[in-house]
Every structure is written in structure tokens, then in C-alpha cells.
C-alpha positions in Angstrom: -31.4 6.5 35.4 -28.7 7.4 37.9 -25.6 9.4 37.1 -23.3 7.4 39.5 -19.8 6.9 38.1 -18.9 3.2 38.3 -15.6 2.0 39.6 -15.0 -0.2 36.6 -16.3 -0.2 33.0 -15.7 -3.3 31.0 -15.7 -2.6 27.2 -16.4 -5.5 24.9 -16.3 -5.0 21.1 -18.3 -7.5 19.1 -19.2 -8.4 15.6 -21.3 -11.6 14.9 -20.9 -12.8 18.5 -24.4 -14.2 19.1 -23.0 -17.3 20.7 -20.6 -15.4 23.1 -22.4 -12.2 24.0 -24.5 -13.5 26.9 -21.8 -16.0 28.3 -19.1 -13.3 28.3 -21.4 -10.9 30.2 -22.2 -13.6 32.7 -18.5 -14.4 33.1 -17.6 -10.8 33.7 -20.3 -10.3 36.2 -19.2 -13.5 38.0 -15.7 -12.1 38.4 -16.6 -8.5 39.4 -19.6 -9.0 41.6 -17.7 -10.5 44.6 -15.2 -7.6 44.6 -17.7 -5.1 46.1 -17.1 -2.5 43.4 -19.6 -0.8 41.2 -19.3 -1.7 37.5 -21.0 -1.6 34.1 -20.4 -3.6 30.8 -20.4 -1.7 27.5 -20.8 -3.7 24.3 -20.1 -1.9 21.0 -21.4 -3.7 17.9 -19.6 -3.3 14.6 -22.3 -4.2 12.1 -23.2 -7.7 13.1 -25.3 -9.7 10.6 -26.5 -12.2 13.1 -28.6 -11.9 16.4 -25.8 -10.2 18.4 -27.6 -6.9 18.8 -30.9 -8.4 19.7 -29.3 -10.6 22.3 -27.5 -7.7 23.9 -30.6 -5.5 23.8 -32.4 -8.3 25.8 -29.6 -8.2 28.4 -29.8 -4.4 28.6 -33.5 -4.7 29.4 -32.7 -7.2 32.1 -29.7 -5.4 33.7 -29.2 -1.6 33.5 -25.5 -2.2 34.2 -25.2 -3.6 30.6 -25.0 -0.9 27.9 -24.8 -1.0 24.1 -23.6 1.1 21.3 -24.6 0.1 17.8 -22.5 1.5 14.9 -24.0 2.5 11.6 -21.4 0.3 9.8 -18.2 -1.6 10.3 -15.6 0.9 11.4 -12.8 -1.6 11.9 -11.0 -3.2 14.8 -9.2 -0.1 16.0 -11.7 2.7 15.8 -14.8 0.9 17.2 -13.2 -0.4 20.4 -11.5 2.9 21.1 -14.8 4.8 20.7 -16.4 2.6 23.3 -13.5 3.1 25.7 -13.9 6.8 25.3 -17.7 6.4 25.9 -17.1 4.4 29.1 -17.5 6.3 32.4 -15.7 4.1 34.9 -12.9 5.3 37.1 -11.0 2.6 35.3 -11.8 0.9 32.0 -11.1 -2.8 31.1 -11.0 -3.7 27.4 -11.5 -7.3 26.3 -12.7 -9.5 23.5 -16.1 -11.3 23.4 -14.8 -14.7 22.4 -13.1 -15.7 25.7 -9.6 -15.6 24.3 -9.1 -12.8 26.8 -9.6 -14.7 30.1 -12.2 -13.1 32.4 -10.4 -14.7 35.4 -7.7 -12.1 35.0 -10.0 -9.2 35.8 -9.6 -9.3 39.6 -5.8 -9.3 39.2 -6.1 -6.2 36.9 -8.2 -4.4 39.5 -5.9 -5.4 42.3 -2.9 -3.8 40.6 -4.9 -0.7 39.7 -5.9 -0.3 43.3 -2.2 -0.6 44.2 -1.6 2.5 42.0 -0.7 1.1 38.6 -2.4 3.0 35.7 -2.0 0.4 33.0 -2.2 -3.3 33.5 -2.0 -5.4 30.3 -2.5 -9.1 29.8 0.3 -10.6 27.6 -0.4 -13.8 25.8 2.3 -16.5 26.3 1.3 -18.5 23.2 -0.3 -17.8 19.8 -2.1 -20.4 17.7 -1.8 -18.5 14.4 -0.1 -20.1 11.4 3.5 -19.6 10.4 2.8 -16.6 8.1 0.8 -14.7 10.6 3.4 -15.3 13.3 6.0 -14.1 10.9 4.1 -10.9 10.3 3.7 -10.3 14.0 7.5 -10.9 14.6 8.5 -8.5 11.8 6.0 -5.8 12.9 7.3 -6.0 16.5 10.9 -5.9 15.3 10.2 -2.8 13.1 8.4 -1.1 15.9 11.2 -1.8 18.3 13.9 -0.7 15.8 12.1 2.4 14.4 9.5 3.3 16.9 9.6 6.3 19.2 8.4 4.2 22.1 8.4 0.5 22.9 5.5 -1.7 21.8 4.8 -4.6 24.2 4.9 -7.9 22.2 1.7 -10.1 22.4 -0.2 -7.4 24.3 -3.4 -7.1 22.3 -5.0 -4.3 24.4 -6.7 -6.7 26.9 -6.1 -5.0 30.2 -7.1 -2.1 32.5 -6.5 1.6 32.0 -7.1 4.2 34.6 -9.3 7.2 33.9 -6.4 9.6 33.4 -4.8 7.2 30.8 -8.1 7.1 28.9 -8.4 10.9 29.0 -4.8 11.3 27.9 -5.3 9.1 24.9 -8.6 10.8 24.0 -6.9 14.2 24.0 -4.5 12.9 21.3 -7.4 13.0 18.9 -6.0 10.2 16.8 -8.2 9.2 13.8 -6.8 5.7 13.5 -5.9 4.9 17.1 -3.4 2.2 17.6 -4.5 1.9 21.2 -2.0 -0.6 22.5 0.8 1.6 21.3 -0.8 4.8 22.6 -1.0 3.3 26.0 2.8 3.0 26.2 3.1 6.5 24.6 1.3 8.1 27.6 4.2 7.1 29.9 2.0 6.2 32.8 3.0 3.3 35.1 2.5 0.0 33.3 2.6 -3.6 34.3 2.0 -6.8 32.4 0.5 -10.1 33.5 1.3 -13.2 31.3 -1.5 -15.7 30.6 -2.1 -18.7 28.4 -4.4 -17.9 25.5 -7.5 -20.1 25.8 -9.3 -21.5 22.7 -12.1 -19.4 21.2 -15.4 -20.3 22.8 -17.6 -20.2 19.7 -17.7 -18.7 16.2 -14.7 -17.6 14.0 -12.0 -15.1 14.7 -12.3 -11.8 12.8 -8.5 -11.6 12.4 -6.9 -12.7 9.2 -3.9 -11.9 7.1 -5.2 -8.6 6.0 -6.4 -7.4 9.4 -3.1 -8.3 11.0 -1.2 -6.6 8.3 -3.4 -3.5 8.8 -2.6 -3.6 12.5 1.1 -3.8 11.7 1.1 -0.9 9.3 -1.1 1.2 11.5 1.2 0.6 14.5 4.3 1.4 12.6 3.0 4.6 11.0 1.5 5.7 14.3 4.5 5.0 16.6 7.5 6.2 14.5 8.4 9.6 13.3 11.9 8.3 12.3 10.2 6.2 9.7 9.8 9.3 7.5 13.5 9.7 7.4 14.3 6.1 6.6 13.7 6.4 2.8 16.4 9.1 2.8 18.9 6.8 4.6 18.1 4.0 2.2 18.4 6.4 -0.7 21.9 7.3 0.4 22.8 3.6 0.8 21.3 2.9 -2.7 23.4 5.7 -4.2 26.6 4.2 -2.7 25.7 0.8 -4.0 25.0 2.3 -7.4 28.4 4.0 -7.4 30.1 0.7 -6.4 28.2 -1.0 -9.2 29.4 1.6 -11.7 33.0 1.1 -10.5 32.6 -2.7 -10.8 31.1 -2.3 -14.3 34.0 -0.2 -15.4 36.6 -2.7 -14.0 34.7 -5.5 -15.7 34.6 -3.6 -19.0 38.4 -2.8 -19.0 39.3 -6.4 -18.1 37.0 -7.9 -20.7 34.6 -9.6 -18.3 30.8 -9.7 -18.4 29.1 -6.8 -16.7 26.5 -9.1 -15.2 23.4 -7.2 -16.3 21.0 -9.6 -14.6 22.5 -8.6 -11.2 22.1 -4.9 -12.0 18.5 -5.5 -13.0 17.8 -7.4 -9.7 19.3 -4.6 -7.6 17.3 -2.0 -9.6 14.1 -4.0 -9.1 14.8 -4.2 -5.3 15.2 -0.5 -5.2 11.9 0.1 -7.0 10.2 -2.2 -4.5 11.6 -0.2 -1.6 10.6 3.0 -3.1 7.0 1.9 -3.7 6.8 0.4 -0.2 8.0 3.5 1.5 5.8 5.7 -0.7 2.9 3.7 0.6 3.9 4.3 4.2 4.4 8.0 3.6 1.0 8.1 1.9 -0.5 6.6 5.1 1.1 9.4 7.1 -0.4 11.9 4.7 -3.8 10.2 5.0 -3.6 10.6 8.8 -2.8 14.3 8.5 -5.8 14.6 6.2 -8.0 12.8 8.7 -6.8 15.0 11.6 -7.6 18.1 9.5 -11.1 16.7 8.8 -11.7 15.9 12.5 -13.3 12.6 11.4 -15.1 10.9 14.3 -14.0 7.4 15.2 -17.5 6.0 14.4 -21.0 7.0 13.7 -23.6 5.6 16.1 -27.0 4.1 15.1 -28.2 4.0 18.7 -27.0 3.5 22.3 -28.9 1.9 25.1 -28.8 2.4 28.9 -26.8 5.6 28.7 -27.5 8.8 30.6 -28.9 11.4 28.2 -28.5 11.7 24.4 -25.3 10.5 22.8 -23.0 13.1 21.2 
């Protein structure tokens, strides 16, 4: 096994992608081979229950440029891809999905901009085919990140793109236990460009994203990208105190003028305040969890095996 560092490493996370694993590898090779660059393809499997691992192992035996990491269990859609990106050895790393919703035809354009000196090149989807509720969650999460975040999150950038080696090393040095990678890319401050593209239909199988996973992304992105969020409950508490004072004044006026105090309205306001308290306690709890994870130095994933790598895995 040679120790040559490839120009490009393409990282493809997968879970139950037996219908897409071989076609996506063939599509990536078809795009990169004519460029005259050295490259490898790294799959990371997140506890597939179908033949995904067996199919990729077969490809590894056929082509040493194809590599595989098999996780011991499902470590989620943030930790597993990030672990693979850190394991990739290319001078630049491209992250993309296995289901063809990230268009392989954009890879040469990513590389062209990287060769021109751009450290981060992201594909931005022009359209989303999610339902109304999921689109609403995305819109609210982007608005909150823009309003409260310490740095700008790029809407409709899913992480599909190219990252230079110094960007990958900078993010790895952050030692983030729940890495919201698309936000951390912006946080590095390195030159970034976006390329819009139309989202093609999924080639085969079912998407792993649903209401809960997208909500998890939204919460993770918000807690990971905003320190001001910790102070927001204090601001709301002050506003709530002012509202409570005004309600007391209004109640006193109503009492002395012989009018109803409108207890139902007071109850509704109190209920809204309790909802805000519990919501923000949950967010603060997530911050505390991250602090705990950093203290424990929890690894992103535990590997069952890796194939076509140089030497033993860490």
C-alpha cells in the first residue's frame, strides 16, 4: 500500500444505500478521472442493515482508491460524516451524499475554484422538495441562526462541497463533539464561494431525513453557533417582568373601575411564559451536554473496521 497523499478525497456517508453505492462511486470516478488528479473515495457506513457494506467491500477489492470505514453503530448524521472527513487524507476533501441528490457533475467546478485559491466551495440547492412543515422548520432555523448566531449560516448549503486541507485541520482542532459542520466551515473564516444547483431527485431508496432529524440539525446548529443564545432568556425574562407589571397595573385599573380582570388572558400569558422557560431550559441543557461531552473527550464514532487504509486505524 502506497503512502501517496491524493489530491482529492471524496467522502460519502451511507446507511442502507445498497442501490446507490456502486453507481455513485462510478459517477464520481467518471467526473474526476479526466482531470488528471489523484483521488480516492471514502465511504463511511452508519450501521446499514442491507447489503451496503458487502457491496462497498467488493468495490474496495476491485479498486484500492475506494476505502471504507464501518461504524460499530449509528452515530448520527453529523458525527459520522465528520469523522470520515477527518480520516480523509486528500489535499482537499469533498463531502457528498450517496443518493445523487448532490450532483456529481459539480465536482470539477468545485476543484476548479479550489485550484484558483478558494478554500471552501459549497453547493447551494436552489429548490427543496420537502413538505410545508419541514420547509417551515428550515426557514425558522435559518432565521434564528441569522438573528442570534455568532456567524452567518448559508441557507440551503447542506455540506455538499469542497474543503481545503487547512480548513479540515482547523475544524478538527475545534474538537467539537457534535460537529455542525456546515456552520463550522463558515466559522473558520477562510475564503468561501457558493455554486447554486437544482436538486435532482433521489436515485433510489428513501431519504434518511425526517421531521426529527431536521429538528435535531436545527437545534444543533443553533446551540453550536450562538453564544448570545445563553443571554436571550435573561432578555425575555426582563420583557416578561415588564409585561407582568403592566398586567398588574391593568388589573388594578380594572378592579377600581368595576370591570372584569380577564383572568383567561392572564392565564394565557403565564402559560406562554412557562413554554418559553421550558424551551430555553432545553437549549441551555444542550449547551451543558456539549460541555460535558468536551470534558469526556468523546470520540465522534467507534469503528468496527476500515479497509484500504495505510496502517492501523486510531
